[in-house]
C-alpha positions in Angstrom: -53.6 125.5 -53.1 -55.2 128.8 -52.3 -58.5 129.9 -53.7 -59.6 133.4 -54.2 -63.2 134.5 -54.3 -64.5 137.8 -55.8 -66.4 140.1 -53.6 -68.7 140.9 -56.5 -69.1 139.4 -59.9 -70.8 141.4 -62.7 -71.6 139.9 -66.1 -72.6 142.3 -68.8 -75.2 140.4 -70.8 -76.4 143.5 -72.7 -75.0 141.9 -75.8 -74.2 138.2 -75.7 -71.9 136.4 -78.2 -73.9 133.2 -78.4 -71.7 131.4 -81.0 -68.0 131.3 -81.7 -67.0 132.8 -78.4 -65.0 134.3 -76.9 -63.5 136.1 -80.0 -66.2 135.7 -82.6 -67.4 136.6 -85.1 -70.6 135.0 -84.2 -74.3 135.5 -83.4 -74.8 138.4 -81.0 -78.0 138.4 -78.9 -79.2 141.8 -77.6 -80.4 140.6 -74.1 -80.1 143.9 -72.2 -79.3 142.0 -69.0 -76.8 142.6 -66.2 -76.1 139.8 -63.7 -74.5 140.7 -60.4 -73.8 138.4 -57.5 -71.5 138.0 -54.5 -71.3 134.3 -55.6 -69.1 134.1 -58.8 -70.2 130.6 -59.6 -73.9 131.4 -59.2 -73.4 134.4 -61.5 -71.9 132.2 -64.2 -74.5 129.6 -63.7 -77.2 132.2 -64.1 -75.7 133.4 -67.3 -75.6 129.9 -68.7 -79.3 129.4 -67.9 -80.4 132.9 -69.0 -79.2 132.8 -72.6 -79.2 130.6 -75.6 -75.8 129.2 -76.7 -75.3 127.7 -80.1 -79.1 127.7 -80.5 -79.6 125.6 -77.3 -80.4 126.2 -73.7 -78.0 124.7 -71.2 -78.1 123.9 -67.5 -75.1 124.9 -65.3 -74.4 121.2 -64.5 -73.6 120.7 -68.2 -70.7 123.1 -68.1 -67.5 121.5 -66.8 -65.9 124.6 -65.2 -69.1 125.4 -63.3 -69.5 121.9 -62.0 -65.8 121.9 -60.9 -66.1 125.3 -59.1 -69.2 124.1 -57.3 -67.5 120.8 -56.4 -64.5 122.9 -54.9 -67.0 124.9 -52.9 -66.1 128.2 -54.7 -69.8 128.9 -55.1 -73.1 127.4 -56.0 -74.4 126.2 -59.3 -77.9 125.2 -58.0 -79.5 128.5 -58.8 -83.0 127.0 -58.6 -82.4 127.0 -54.8 -81.2 130.7 -54.7 -83.1 133.9 -54.5 -82.7 135.7 -57.8 -84.1 139.2 -58.2 -84.7 140.6 -61.7 -84.8 144.3 -62.3 -85.8 145.8 -65.6 -84.4 149.2 -66.5 
């Protein structure tokens, strides 16, 4: 089985559908955040930790597809061990 990795992953977190995703309707958070990474798993993991989902905070290891992608070495979910730069615009 072949795996493909993105060269760049960009997650638009300017408005986050925090309930009833992906189609809604649901609660929309105005977070004004953009996440960009060369590591698609780390980007997804950062999004999970950055926002509130269904009124709760989650860790990447609690999300099955992120754990599986990390296990398959498609990227890293251990964002606490990665350098993350935040830019406010």
